[in-house]
C-alpha positions as CSV (number, residue, x, y, z in Angstrom):
1,X,40.0,-25.8,143.7
2,X,36.4,-26.2,142.9
3,X,36.1,-22.5,142.3
4,X,39.2,-22.6,140.1
5,X,37.7,-25.4,138.1
6,X,34.5,-23.5,137.8
7,X,36.5,-20.5,136.5
8,X,38.4,-22.7,134.2
9,X,35.2,-24.1,133.0
10,X,33.8,-20.6,132.5
11,X,37.0,-19.7,130.7
12,X,36.6,-22.6,128.4
13,X,33.0,-21.7,127.8
14,X,34.0,-18.1,127.2
15,X,36.7,-19.3,124.8
16,X,34.1,-21.4,122.9
17,X,31.8,-18.5,122.9
18,X,34.7,-16.3,121.6
19,X,35.5,-18.7,118.9
20,X,31.9,-18.7,117.9
21,X,31.8,-14.9,117.8
22,X,35.1,-14.8,115.9
23,X,33.7,-17.3,113.4
24,X,30.5,-15.2,113.1
25,X,32.7,-12.1,112.7
26,X,34.7,-13.8,110.0
27,X,31.6,-15.0,108.2
28,X,30.2,-11.4,108.5
29,X,33.5,-10.0,107.1
30,X,33.3,-12.3,104.2
31,X,29.7,-11.2,103.6
32,X,30.8,-7.5,104.0
33,X,33.8,-8.1,101.6
34,X,31.4,-9.7,99.1
35,X,29.0,-6.7,99.4
36,X,32.0,-4.4,99.0
37,X,33.0,-6.3,95.8
38,X,29.4,-6.1,94.5
39,X,29.3,-2.3,95.5
40,X,32.7,-1.8,93.7
41,X,31.3,-3.6,90.6
42,X,28.1,-1.5,90.9
43,X,30.2,1.7,91.2
44,X,32.2,0.7,88.1
45,X,28.9,0.0,86.2
46,X,27.6,3.3,87.4
47,X,30.7,5.0,86.2
48,X,30.4,3.4,82.8
49,X,26.7,4.4,82.7
50,X,27.7,7.9,83.6
51,X,30.2,7.9,80.8
52,X,27.7,6.5,78.4
53,X,25.2,9.1,79.6
54,X,27.7,11.8,79.0
55,X,28.4,10.6,75.5
56,X,24.7,10.3,74.9
57,X,24.2,13.8,76.2
58,X,26.9,15.0,73.8
59,X,25.2,13.3,70.9
60,X,21.8,14.7,72.0
61,X,23.3,18.1,72.2
62,X,24.7,17.7,68.6
63,X,21.4,16.3,67.4
64,X,19.6,19.2,69.0
65,X,21.9,21.6,67.3
66,X,21.2,19.9,63.9
67,X,17.4,19.8,64.7
68,X,17.4,23.5,65.6
69,X,19.3,24.2,62.4
70,X,16.9,22.1,60.3
71,X,14.0,23.7,62.0
72,X,15.3,27.1,61.3
73,X,15.8,26.2,57.6
74,X,12.4,24.6,57.5
75,X,10.8,27.7,59.1
76,X,12.5,29.8,56.4
77,X,11.3,27.5,53.6
78,X,7.8,27.4,55.2
79,X,7.7,31.2,55.2
80,X,8.7,31.2,51.6
81,X,6.1,28.6,50.7
82,X,3.4,30.5,52.7
83,X,4.4,33.7,50.8
84,X,4.2,31.9,47.5
85,X,0.9,30.4,48.4
86,X,-0.4,33.8,49.3
87,X,0.7,35.1,46.0
88,X,-0.8,32.0,44.2
89,X,-4.0,32.5,46.1
90,X,-4.2,36.1,44.9
91,X,-3.5,34.9,41.3
92,X,-6.2,32.2,41.6
93,X,-8.6,34.7,42.9
94,X,-7.9,36.9,39.9
95,X,-8.2,34.0,37.5
96,X,-11.4,32.8,39.1
97,X,-12.8,36.3,38.7
98,X,-11.6,36.3,35.0
99,X,-13.2,32.8,34.5
100,X,-16.5,33.9,36.0
101,X,-16.5,36.8,33.5
102,X,-15.6,34.4,30.7
103,X,-18.4,32.0,31.8
104,X,-20.8,34.8,31.6
105,X,-19.7,35.6,28.1
106,X,-19.6,31.9,27.2
107,X,-23.2,31.4,28.3
108,X,-24.2,34.1,25.9
109,X,-22.1,32.5,23.2
110,X,-23.6,29.1,23.9
111,X,-27.1,30.5,23.5
112,X,-26.1,32.1,20.2
113,X,-24.4,28.7,19.1
114,X,-27.6,26.8,20.0
115,X,-29.6,29.2,17.8
116,X,-27.0,28.8,15.0
117,X,-27.0,25.0,15.5
118,X,-30.7,24.8,15.1
119,X,-30.5,26.9,11.9
120,X,-27.6,24.8,10.6
121,X,-29.5,21.6,11.5
122,X,-32.5,22.8,9.4
123,X,-30.1,23.7,6.6
124,X,-28.4,20.3,6.9
125,X,-31.7,18.5,6.5
126,X,-32.4,20.6,3.4
127,X,-28.8,19.9,2.1
128,X,-29.2,16.1,2.8
129,X,-32.4,16.1,0.6
130,X,-30.5,17.9,-2.1
131,X,-27.5,15.5,-1.7
132,X,-29.8,12.5,-2.1
133,X,-31.1,14.0,-5.3
134,X,-27.6,14.7,-6.5
135,X,-26.4,11.2,-5.6
136,X,-29.3,9.8,-7.6
137,X,-28.3,12.0,-10.5
138,X,-24.6,11.0,-10.3
139,X,-25.5,7.3,-10.1
140,X,-27.6,7.7,-13.2
141,X,-24.8,9.6,-14.9
142,X,-22.2,7.1,-14.0
143,X,-24.4,4.3,-15.2
144,X,-24.6,6.1,-18.5
145,X,-20.9,7.2,-18.7
146,X,-19.2,4.0,-17.4
147,X,-19.6,2.0,-20.6
148,X,-18.4,5.0,-22.6
149,X,-15.3,5.4,-20.3
150,X,-14.4,1.7,-20.5
151,X,-15.1,1.4,-24.3
152,X,-12.1,1.5,-26.6
153,X,-11.4,1.7,-30.3
154,X,-12.1,-1.3,-32.5
155,X,-9.5,-3.0,-34.7
156,X,-9.3,-6.3,-36.7
157,X,-6.8,-9.0,-36.2
158,X,-6.2,-10.6,-39.7
159,X,-5.0,-14.2,-39.7
160,X,-6.4,-15.3,-36.2
161,X,-9.8,-16.0,-34.7
162,X,-8.8,-14.6,-31.3
163,X,-7.9,-11.2,-29.9
164,X,-4.7,-10.3,-28.0
165,X,-4.7,-10.3,-24.2
166,X,-6.3,-7.1,-22.9
167,X,-8.7,-6.7,-25.8
168,X,-12.3,-7.9,-25.9
169,X,-13.4,-10.0,-28.8
170,X,-16.5,-8.7,-30.5
171,X,-16.7,-11.5,-33.0
172,X,-14.6,-13.7,-35.3
173,X,-15.0,-14.8,-38.8
174,X,-13.2,-14.7,-42.2
175,X,-11.8,-12.1,-44.5
176,X,-13.9,-11.3,-47.7
177,X,-13.3,-8.8,-50.5
178,X,-14.6,-7.9,-54.0
179,X,-15.5,-10.8,-56.3
180,X,-14.0,-9.6,-59.6
181,X,-12.0,-6.7,-61.0
182,X,-14.9,-5.3,-62.9
183,X,-16.5,-3.5,-59.9
184,X,-17.5,-3.7,-56.3
185,X,-15.6,-2.4,-53.3
186,X,-11.8,-2.4,-52.7
187,X,-11.6,-2.9,-49.0
188,X,-11.7,-6.2,-47.2
189,X,-14.4,-7.1,-44.6
190,X,-14.2,-9.4,-41.6
191,X,-17.5,-11.3,-42.1
192,X,-18.8,-13.2,-39.0
193,X,-19.1,-17.0,-39.2
194,X,-22.9,-16.8,-38.9
195,X,-25.0,-14.4,-41.0
196,X,-28.3,-12.9,-40.1
197,X,-30.4,-11.4,-43.0
198,X,-33.1,-8.8,-43.1
199,X,-35.3,-8.3,-46.2
200,X,-33.9,-10.0,-49.3
201,X,-34.7,-10.7,-53.0
202,X,-31.8,-13.2,-53.8
203,X,-30.4,-11.2,-56.8
204,X,-26.7,-11.3,-57.6
205,X,-26.7,-8.0,-59.5
206,X,-25.4,-5.9,-56.7
207,X,-21.9,-5.9,-55.1
208,X,-20.6,-9.4,-54.5
209,X,-18.1,-10.6,-51.9
210,X,-15.8,-13.6,-52.0
211,X,-13.6,-15.1,-49.4
212,X,-10.0,-13.9,-49.3
213,X,-7.2,-16.6,-49.6
214,X,-3.6,-16.8,-48.7
215,X,-1.1,-17.1,-51.6
216,X,2.5,-18.1,-50.8
217,X,4.7,-18.2,-53.8
218,X,7.9,-19.4,-52.3
219,X,9.0,-21.8,-49.5
220,X,11.3,-19.3,-47.8
221,X,8.6,-16.6,-47.3
222,X,7.7,-15.6,-43.7
223,X,4.5,-17.7,-43.9
224,X,4.3,-21.3,-44.7
225,X,3.4,-22.4,-48.2
226,X,0.9,-24.8,-46.6
227,X,-1.5,-21.8,-46.2
228,X,-1.8,-21.2,-49.9
229,X,-5.4,-21.4,-51.0
230,X,-6.7,-21.4,-47.4
231,X,-9.2,-18.7,-46.3
232,X,-8.0,-16.0,-44.0
233,X,-9.6,-15.9,-40.5
234,X,-10.1,-12.7,-38.7
235,X,-11.3,-11.3,-35.3
236,X,-12.8,-8.0,-34.5
237,X,-11.5,-6.7,-31.1
238,X,-12.1,-3.8,-28.8
239,X,-9.0,-2.3,-27.1
240,X,-10.5,-1.7,-23.6
241,X,-9.4,1.5,-21.9
242,X,-7.6,2.8,-25.0
243,X,-8.3,5.9,-27.1
244,X,-6.7,5.2,-30.4
245,X,-5.5,2.3,-32.6
246,X,-3.6,2.4,-35.9
247,X,-1.7,0.2,-38.2
248,X,2.0,1.0,-38.8
249,X,3.5,-0.6,-41.9
250,X,7.1,-1.5,-42.5
251,X,8.0,-2.2,-38.8
252,X,7.0,-4.7,-36.1
253,X,7.5,-2.1,-33.4
254,X,5.2,0.6,-32.1
255,X,6.1,4.3,-31.3
256,X,7.2,5.2,-27.8
257,X,4.3,5.3,-25.5
258,X,2.1,3.1,-27.6
259,X,1.2,-0.6,-26.9
260,X,1.6,-3.2,-29.5
261,X,-1.6,-5.3,-30.0
262,X,0.0,-7.6,-32.5
263,X,2.6,-7.6,-35.4
264,X,2.9,-9.4,-38.6
265,X,3.4,-8.9,-42.3
266,X,1.8,-6.5,-44.8
267,X,-0.4,-8.3,-47.4
268,X,-2.5,-7.4,-50.4
269,X,-3.7,-8.6,-53.9
270,X,-1.0,-9.5,-56.5
271,X,0.2,-6.4,-58.2
272,X,-0.2,-7.8,-61.8
273,X,-3.5,-9.6,-61.4
274,X,-5.4,-9.1,-64.7
275,X,-8.8,-10.2,-63.5
276,X,-8.9,-9.8,-59.7
277,X,-9.7,-6.5,-58.0
278,X,-7.5,-4.3,-56.1
279,X,-7.7,-4.7,-52.3
280,X,-6.6,-2.7,-49.2
281,X,-3.4,-3.7,-47.4
282,X,-3.9,-5.9,-44.4
283,X,-1.6,-6.4,-41.4
284,X,-1.7,-10.2,-41.2
285,X,-0.5,-11.5,-37.8
286,X,2.8,-13.3,-37.6
287,X,2.3,-17.1,-37.6
288,X,-1.2,-17.0,-38.9
289,X,-3.7,-19.8,-38.9
290,X,-6.6,-21.0,-41.0
291,X,-10.4,-21.1,-40.2
292,X,-11.4,-23.6,-37.5
293,X,-14.0,-26.2,-37.9
294,X,-15.8,-26.7,-41.2
295,X,-15.9,-23.3,-42.7
296,X,-18.5,-22.2,-45.2
297,X,-17.5,-22.0,-48.9
298,X,-18.1,-18.5,-50.3
299,X,-17.1,-17.2,-53.7
300,X,-14.9,-18.7,-56.4
301,X,-11.1,-19.1,-55.7
302,X,-10.0,-17.8,-59.0
303,X,-12.1,-14.6,-58.8
304,X,-11.9,-13.8,-55.1
305,X,-9.1,-11.8,-53.6
306,X,-5.7,-13.5,-53.1
307,X,-3.3,-12.1,-50.5
308,X,0.4,-12.0,-51.1
309,X,3.1,-10.5,-48.9
310,X,3.8,-6.9,-49.9
311,X,7.2,-5.4,-50.7
312,X,8.8,-2.3,-52.1
313,X,10.7,-2.2,-55.4
314,X,13.8,0.0,-55.3
315,X,14.2,2.4,-58.3
316,X,17.9,2.1,-58.9
317,X,19.0,-1.3,-57.6
318,X,18.1,-4.7,-56.3
319,X,18.9,-5.3,-52.6
320,X,19.1,-2.3,-50.3
321,X,17.4,0.9,-51.6
322,X,19.6,4.0,-52.1
323,X,18.6,7.6,-52.0
324,X,17.2,9.4,-55.0
325,X,20.7,11.0,-55.7
326,X,22.0,7.4,-55.8
327,X,23.8,7.8,-52.4
328,X,23.7,5.2,-49.7
329,X,20.5,5.3,-47.7
330,X,19.9,4.6,-44.0
331,X,16.2,4.0,-44.5
332,X,16.5,0.3,-44.1
333,X,14.3,-0.6,-47.1
334,X,15.3,-3.5,-49.4
335,X,13.9,-4.3,-52.7
336,X,11.4,-7.3,-52.8
337,X,11.9,-7.9,-49.1
338,X,8.6,-8.7,-47.3
339,X,7.4,-5.7,-45.3
340,X,6.4,-6.2,-41.6
341,X,3.7,-4.3,-39.8
342,X,2.3,-3.7,-36.4
343,X,-1.1,-2.7,-34.9
344,X,-0.6,-0.2,-32.0
345,X,-2.9,1.3,-29.3
346,X,-2.8,4.0,-26.8
Protein backbone atom coordinates (compact mmCIF):
# COMPACT_ATOMS: atom_id res chain seq x y z
CA UNK A 1 0.00 0.00 0.00
CA UNK A 2 2.77 2.41 0.76
CA UNK A 3 4.37 1.57 -2.58
CA UNK A 4 1.05 2.11 -4.32
CA UNK A 5 0.60 5.44 -2.69
CA UNK A 6 4.07 6.36 -3.70
CA UNK A 7 3.29 5.42 -7.32
CA UNK A 8 0.02 7.27 -7.17
CA UNK A 9 1.86 10.26 -5.78
CA UNK A 10 4.40 9.86 -8.57
CA UNK A 11 1.61 9.59 -11.08
CA UNK A 12 0.05 12.75 -9.76
CA UNK A 13 3.39 14.51 -9.96
CA UNK A 14 3.85 13.20 -13.48
CA UNK A 15 0.36 14.38 -14.30
CA UNK A 16 1.17 17.81 -12.92
CA UNK A 17 4.40 17.81 -14.89
CA UNK A 18 2.53 16.66 -17.99
CA UNK A 19 -0.01 19.44 -17.54
CA UNK A 20 2.87 21.89 -17.22
CA UNK A 21 4.47 20.52 -20.37
CA UNK A 22 1.17 20.65 -22.21
CA UNK A 23 0.67 24.21 -21.07
CA UNK A 24 4.18 25.03 -22.25
CA UNK A 25 3.51 23.29 -25.57
CA UNK A 26 0.25 25.19 -25.98
CA UNK A 27 2.03 28.44 -25.25
CA UNK A 28 4.79 27.47 -27.67
CA UNK A 29 2.14 26.60 -30.28
CA UNK A 30 0.56 29.99 -29.87
CA UNK A 31 3.94 31.65 -30.26
CA UNK A 32 4.63 29.43 -33.30
CA UNK A 33 1.19 30.31 -34.78
CA UNK A 34 1.89 34.02 -34.23
CA UNK A 35 5.27 33.64 -35.92
CA UNK A 36 3.62 31.75 -38.80
CA UNK A 37 1.04 34.57 -39.09
CA UNK A 38 3.83 37.14 -39.13
CA UNK A 39 5.78 35.07 -41.66
CA UNK A 40 2.63 34.79 -43.76
CA UNK A 41 2.20 38.57 -43.65
CA UNK A 42 5.90 39.00 -44.39
CA UNK A 43 5.53 36.61 -47.34
CA UNK A 44 2.58 38.57 -48.65
CA UNK A 45 4.52 41.80 -48.23
CA UNK A 46 7.46 40.22 -50.02
CA UNK A 47 5.14 39.10 -52.81
CA UNK A 48 3.79 42.64 -53.12
CA UNK A 49 7.31 44.03 -53.09
CA UNK A 50 8.28 41.52 -55.78
CA UNK A 51 5.28 42.63 -57.85
CA UNK A 52 6.24 46.26 -57.33
CA UNK A 53 9.82 45.45 -58.24
CA UNK A 54 8.62 43.69 -61.38
CA UNK A 55 6.54 46.76 -62.33
CA UNK A 56 9.44 49.06 -61.52
CA UNK A 57 11.71 46.84 -63.63
CA UNK A 58 9.21 47.10 -66.51
CA UNK A 59 9.14 50.94 -66.14
CA UNK A 60 12.93 50.99 -65.94
CA UNK A 61 13.18 48.89 -69.07
CA UNK A 62 10.77 51.33 -70.83
CA UNK A 63 12.77 54.31 -69.55
CA UNK A 64 16.00 52.67 -70.66
CA UNK A 65 14.50 52.17 -74.10
CA UNK A 66 13.48 55.87 -74.23
CA UNK A 67 16.85 56.98 -72.88
CA UNK A 68 18.68 54.85 -75.41
CA UNK A 69 16.51 56.28 -78.20
CA UNK A 70 17.08 59.87 -76.94
CA UNK A 71 20.79 59.22 -76.61
CA UNK A 72 20.86 57.89 -80.15
CA UNK A 73 19.07 61.01 -81.44
CA UNK A 74 21.28 63.26 -79.30
CA UNK A 75 24.34 61.49 -80.66
CA UNK A 76 23.11 62.08 -84.21
CA UNK A 77 22.41 65.76 -83.40
CA UNK A 78 25.79 66.13 -81.74
CA UNK A 79 27.46 64.67 -84.79
CA UNK A 80 25.56 67.16 -86.97
CA UNK A 81 26.54 70.04 -84.64
CA UNK A 82 30.16 68.93 -84.56
CA UNK A 83 30.16 68.76 -88.35
CA UNK A 84 28.61 72.24 -88.52
CA UNK A 85 31.13 73.54 -85.98
CA UNK A 86 33.96 72.11 -88.01
CA UNK A 87 32.61 73.86 -91.12
CA UNK A 88 32.11 77.08 -89.12
CA UNK A 89 35.65 76.81 -87.81
CA UNK A 90 36.93 76.51 -91.35
CA UNK A 91 34.83 79.53 -92.37
CA UNK A 92 36.06 81.55 -89.36
CA UNK A 93 39.64 80.67 -90.14
CA UNK A 94 39.09 81.89 -93.70
CA UNK A 95 37.47 85.09 -92.39
CA UNK A 96 40.22 85.67 -89.86
CA UNK A 97 42.73 85.33 -92.65
CA UNK A 98 40.70 87.80 -94.74
CA UNK A 99 40.39 90.24 -91.79
CA UNK A 100 44.12 90.00 -91.21
CA UNK A 101 44.65 90.99 -94.84
CA UNK A 102 42.14 93.81 -94.49
CA UNK A 103 43.83 95.01 -91.30
CA UNK A 104 47.09 95.17 -93.13
CA UNK A 105 45.44 97.24 -95.87
CA UNK A 106 43.57 99.33 -93.25
CA UNK A 107 46.77 100.21 -91.44
CA UNK A 108 48.12 101.58 -94.67
CA UNK A 109 44.85 103.45 -95.26
CA UNK A 110 44.89 104.84 -91.71
CA UNK A 111 48.36 106.17 -92.27
CA UNK A 112 47.20 107.83 -95.49
CA UNK A 113 44.13 109.22 -93.68
CA UNK A 114 46.30 110.64 -90.92
CA UNK A 115 48.41 112.39 -93.49
CA UNK A 116 45.28 113.69 -95.26
CA UNK A 117 43.72 114.74 -91.91
CA UNK A 118 46.80 116.72 -91.04
CA UNK A 119 46.59 118.46 -94.41
CA UNK A 120 42.84 119.06 -93.98
CA UNK A 121 43.39 120.42 -90.47
CA UNK A 122 45.85 122.95 -91.84
CA UNK A 123 43.41 123.82 -94.64
CA UNK A 124 40.57 124.09 -92.10
CA UNK A 125 42.58 126.57 -90.02
CA UNK A 126 43.16 128.63 -93.14
CA UNK A 127 39.47 128.33 -94.12
CA UNK A 128 38.36 129.38 -90.62
CA UNK A 129 40.46 132.51 -90.88
CA UNK A 130 38.88 133.25 -94.27
CA UNK A 131 35.43 132.46 -92.80
CA UNK A 132 36.00 134.93 -89.96
CA UNK A 133 36.89 137.59 -92.49
CA UNK A 134 33.83 136.69 -94.60
CA UNK A 135 31.58 136.75 -91.52
CA UNK A 136 32.85 140.22 -90.68
CA UNK A 137 32.16 141.35 -94.25
CA UNK A 138 28.66 139.81 -94.18
CA UNK A 139 27.91 141.50 -90.86
CA UNK A 140 28.97 144.85 -92.28
CA UNK A 141 26.94 144.21 -95.44
CA UNK A 142 23.84 143.20 -93.46
CA UNK A 143 24.22 146.28 -91.23
CA UNK A 144 24.20 148.37 -94.41
CA UNK A 145 21.43 146.48 -96.25
CA UNK A 146 19.03 145.86 -93.36
CA UNK A 147 17.62 149.38 -93.27
CA UNK A 148 17.30 149.31 -97.05
CA UNK A 149 15.42 145.99 -96.97
CA UNK A 150 13.05 147.13 -94.22
CA UNK A 151 12.48 150.57 -95.78
CA UNK A 152 9.33 151.07 -97.80
CA UNK A 153 7.72 153.71 -100.03
CA UNK A 154 6.47 156.94 -98.48
CA UNK A 155 2.92 158.25 -98.84
CA UNK A 156 0.77 160.95 -97.25
CA UNK A 157 -2.45 160.50 -95.32
CA UNK A 158 -4.60 163.60 -95.90
CA UNK A 159 -7.16 164.46 -93.23
CA UNK A 160 -5.46 162.71 -90.25
CA UNK A 161 -2.40 163.28 -88.08
CA UNK A 162 -1.67 159.55 -87.72
CA UNK A 163 -0.67 156.67 -89.99
CA UNK A 164 -2.53 153.38 -90.56
CA UNK A 165 -1.46 150.28 -88.65
CA UNK A 166 1.67 148.72 -90.15
CA UNK A 167 3.10 152.01 -91.40
CA UNK A 168 5.63 154.15 -89.58
CA UNK A 169 4.86 157.84 -89.10
CA UNK A 170 7.70 160.06 -90.28
CA UNK A 171 5.99 163.28 -89.21
CA UNK A 172 2.59 164.95 -89.16
CA UNK A 173 1.47 168.46 -89.97
CA UNK A 174 -0.98 170.35 -92.20
CA UNK A 175 -1.74 170.67 -95.90
CA UNK A 176 -0.49 173.83 -97.64
CA UNK A 177 -0.68 174.97 -101.26
CA UNK A 178 -0.19 177.98 -103.54
CA UNK A 179 -1.20 181.34 -102.11
CA UNK A 180 -2.91 182.92 -105.16
CA UNK A 181 -3.89 182.05 -108.73
CA UNK A 182 -1.22 184.33 -110.17
CA UNK A 183 1.71 181.96 -109.80
CA UNK A 184 3.47 179.55 -107.51
CA UNK A 185 3.21 175.81 -107.52
CA UNK A 186 0.15 173.67 -108.06
CA UNK A 187 0.82 170.69 -105.83
CA UNK A 188 -0.05 170.48 -102.13
CA UNK A 189 2.59 169.93 -99.45
CA UNK A 190 2.30 168.36 -96.01
CA UNK A 191 4.16 170.93 -93.87
CA UNK A 192 5.37 169.74 -90.44
CA UNK A 193 3.94 171.43 -87.33
CA UNK A 194 7.38 172.77 -86.44
CA UNK A 195 9.61 174.51 -89.00
CA UNK A 196 13.41 174.79 -88.98
CA UNK A 197 15.03 177.45 -91.16
CA UNK A 198 18.44 177.73 -92.76
CA UNK A 199 19.67 181.02 -94.28
CA UNK A 200 16.87 183.56 -94.76
CA UNK A 201 16.21 187.17 -95.88
CA UNK A 202 12.49 187.59 -94.94
CA UNK A 203 11.32 188.54 -98.48
CA UNK A 204 7.81 187.61 -99.77
CA UNK A 205 8.76 187.94 -103.42
CA UNK A 206 9.20 184.21 -103.94
CA UNK A 207 6.69 181.38 -103.97
CA UNK A 208 4.19 181.62 -101.09
CA UNK A 209 2.27 178.81 -99.41
CA UNK A 210 -0.99 179.03 -97.54
CA UNK A 211 -2.86 176.50 -95.43
CA UNK A 212 -5.41 174.37 -97.28
CA UNK A 213 -8.95 174.36 -95.88
CA UNK A 214 -11.98 172.09 -96.09
CA UNK A 215 -14.97 173.46 -97.97
CA UNK A 216 -18.30 171.61 -97.62
CA UNK A 217 -21.13 173.15 -99.58
CA UNK A 218 -23.99 170.84 -98.58
CA UNK A 219 -25.13 169.07 -95.43
CA UNK A 220 -25.59 165.73 -97.21
CA UNK A 221 -21.99 165.50 -98.46
CA UNK A 222 -19.82 162.59 -97.25
CA UNK A 223 -17.98 164.95 -94.86
CA UNK A 224 -19.58 167.06 -92.16
CA UNK A 225 -20.16 170.74 -92.89
CA UNK A 226 -18.58 171.46 -89.51
CA UNK A 227 -15.20 170.97 -91.24
CA UNK A 228 -15.73 174.01 -93.49
CA UNK A 229 -12.96 176.56 -93.09
CA UNK A 230 -10.83 174.22 -90.94
CA UNK A 231 -7.26 173.41 -91.95
CA UNK A 232 -6.52 169.93 -93.30
CA UNK A 233 -4.14 167.83 -91.16
CA UNK A 234 -1.80 165.33 -92.74
CA UNK A 235 0.73 162.63 -91.85
CA UNK A 236 3.67 161.38 -93.87
CA UNK A 237 4.04 157.61 -93.50
CA UNK A 238 6.44 154.87 -94.55
CA UNK A 239 4.87 151.58 -95.68
CA UNK A 240 7.31 149.18 -93.98
CA UNK A 241 8.28 146.14 -96.02
CA UNK A 242 6.31 147.32 -99.08
CA UNK A 243 7.71 148.10 -102.53
CA UNK A 244 5.13 150.42 -104.03
CA UNK A 245 2.28 152.76 -103.05
CA UNK A 246 -0.24 154.47 -105.32
CA UNK A 247 -3.51 156.36 -105.07
CA UNK A 248 -6.44 154.89 -106.98
CA UNK A 249 -9.31 157.34 -107.65
CA UNK A 250 -12.99 156.53 -108.04
CA UNK A 251 -12.98 153.41 -105.83
CA UNK A 252 -12.47 152.65 -102.13
CA UNK A 253 -11.01 149.26 -103.00
CA UNK A 254 -7.54 148.14 -104.04
CA UNK A 255 -6.58 145.72 -106.85
CA UNK A 256 -6.18 142.04 -106.02
CA UNK A 257 -2.90 141.40 -104.24
CA UNK A 258 -2.62 144.97 -102.96
CA UNK A 259 -3.11 146.14 -99.37
CA UNK A 260 -5.33 149.13 -98.65
CA UNK A 261 -3.59 151.70 -96.44
CA UNK A 262 -6.67 153.90 -96.25
CA UNK A 263 -9.65 155.06 -98.30
CA UNK A 264 -11.65 158.26 -98.53
CA UNK A 265 -12.85 160.87 -101.03
CA UNK A 266 -11.11 162.69 -103.84
CA UNK A 267 -10.79 166.44 -103.18
CA UNK A 268 -9.32 169.50 -104.96
CA UNK A 269 -9.84 173.25 -105.50
CA UNK A 270 -13.21 174.49 -106.74
CA UNK A 271 -13.44 174.19 -110.51
CA UNK A 272 -14.70 177.78 -111.11
CA UNK A 273 -12.52 179.66 -108.59
CA UNK A 274 -11.58 183.01 -110.26
CA UNK A 275 -8.80 183.98 -107.85
CA UNK A 276 -7.50 180.79 -106.25
CA UNK A 277 -4.91 178.55 -107.92
CA UNK A 278 -5.31 175.11 -109.30
CA UNK A 279 -4.25 172.30 -106.95
CA UNK A 280 -3.49 168.62 -107.24
CA UNK A 281 -6.14 166.07 -106.29
CA UNK A 282 -5.82 164.62 -102.81
CA UNK A 283 -7.28 161.41 -101.39
CA UNK A 284 -8.69 162.70 -98.08
CA UNK A 285 -9.31 159.91 -95.59
CA UNK A 286 -12.89 158.97 -94.74
CA UNK A 287 -14.10 160.61 -91.52
CA UNK A 288 -11.32 163.21 -91.52
CA UNK A 289 -10.36 165.36 -88.55
CA UNK A 290 -8.93 168.81 -87.97
CA UNK A 291 -5.58 169.88 -86.56
CA UNK A 292 -5.04 169.07 -82.92
CA UNK A 293 -3.99 171.54 -80.24
CA UNK A 294 -3.55 175.23 -81.11
CA UNK A 295 -2.45 175.20 -84.77
CA UNK A 296 -0.43 177.97 -86.35
CA UNK A 297 -2.21 180.50 -88.61
CA UNK A 298 -0.59 180.56 -92.06
CA UNK A 299 -1.91 182.42 -95.13
CA UNK A 300 -5.21 184.17 -95.82
CA UNK A 301 -8.34 182.03 -96.03
CA UNK A 302 -9.69 183.77 -99.12
CA UNK A 303 -6.45 183.32 -101.08
CA UNK A 304 -5.33 179.88 -99.85
CA UNK A 305 -6.43 176.62 -101.47
CA UNK A 306 -9.93 175.43 -100.62
CA UNK A 307 -10.67 171.72 -100.99
CA UNK A 308 -14.02 170.47 -102.27
CA UNK A 309 -15.12 166.93 -102.99
CA UNK A 310 -14.48 166.02 -106.62
CA UNK A 311 -17.00 164.58 -109.07
CA UNK A 312 -17.42 163.90 -112.77
CA UNK A 313 -19.95 165.67 -114.99
CA UNK A 314 -21.64 163.40 -117.51
CA UNK A 315 -21.81 164.71 -121.06
CA UNK A 316 -25.30 163.61 -122.07
CA UNK A 317 -27.38 163.45 -118.88
CA UNK A 318 -27.60 164.03 -115.20
CA UNK A 319 -27.53 160.94 -112.99
CA UNK A 320 -25.81 157.84 -114.31
CA UNK A 321 -23.40 158.39 -117.16
CA UNK A 322 -24.07 156.74 -120.52
CA UNK A 323 -21.66 155.64 -123.23
CA UNK A 324 -20.52 158.05 -125.94
CA UNK A 325 -23.02 156.49 -128.35
CA UNK A 326 -25.74 157.28 -125.78
CA UNK A 327 -26.18 153.62 -124.83
CA UNK A 328 -26.42 152.40 -121.24
CA UNK A 329 -23.06 152.23 -119.50
CA UNK A 330 -21.79 149.74 -116.92
CA UNK A 331 -18.99 152.06 -115.84
CA UNK A 332 -20.72 152.96 -112.57
CA UNK A 333 -20.05 156.71 -112.95
CA UNK A 334 -22.75 159.22 -111.91
CA UNK A 335 -22.80 162.89 -112.68
CA UNK A 336 -21.98 165.11 -109.67
CA UNK A 337 -21.63 162.15 -107.31
CA UNK A 338 -18.64 162.49 -104.94
CA UNK A 339 -15.75 160.30 -106.06
CA UNK A 340 -14.12 157.91 -103.63
CA UNK A 341 -10.45 156.98 -103.58
CA UNK A 342 -8.00 154.54 -101.97
CA UNK A 343 -4.29 154.43 -101.24
CA UNK A 344 -2.86 150.96 -101.93
CA UNK A 345 0.47 149.31 -101.17
CA UNK A 346 2.24 146.11 -102.16
